[in-house]
C-alpha positions, 0 to 999 in steps of 0.5 A, a space after each residue: 486505520 481502516 481501509 474499505 474494499 469497495 469491490 468486496 465490501 470488506 473492511 480491513 484494519 491496518 496495523 499502526 506501522 502499516 499506516 505510514 505506507 497507506 499515507 504514502 499511497 494516498 499521497 500518490 494516488 490520483 483517484 485510482 490505484 498506485 502502481 506497486 513499482 512506483 510505490 516500491 521506488 518511493 519507499 526505497 529512494 525517499 524513505 530508505 525502506 526495503 520494499 522487498 523485505 518479507 514484512 513490507 512485501 507481504 503487506 504490499 501483496 495484501 494491498 494489491 489484493 484489495 485494490 489499493 495497488 496495481 501491478 
């Protein structure tokens, strides 16, 4: 999956495992960035993932940097 950052005009190639989280963000989005707090809650409660793990935390940080998540 490729994500385009319209602010910097950069494209980001996501690894296959990250596509699941990107799909969840797309479901939660109402046309704007999803709050990182809301995403973490959904990952924990509905998908039983640990959003505080280093791998997921690093990925969420990258998504925040490219504007897919808000604080």
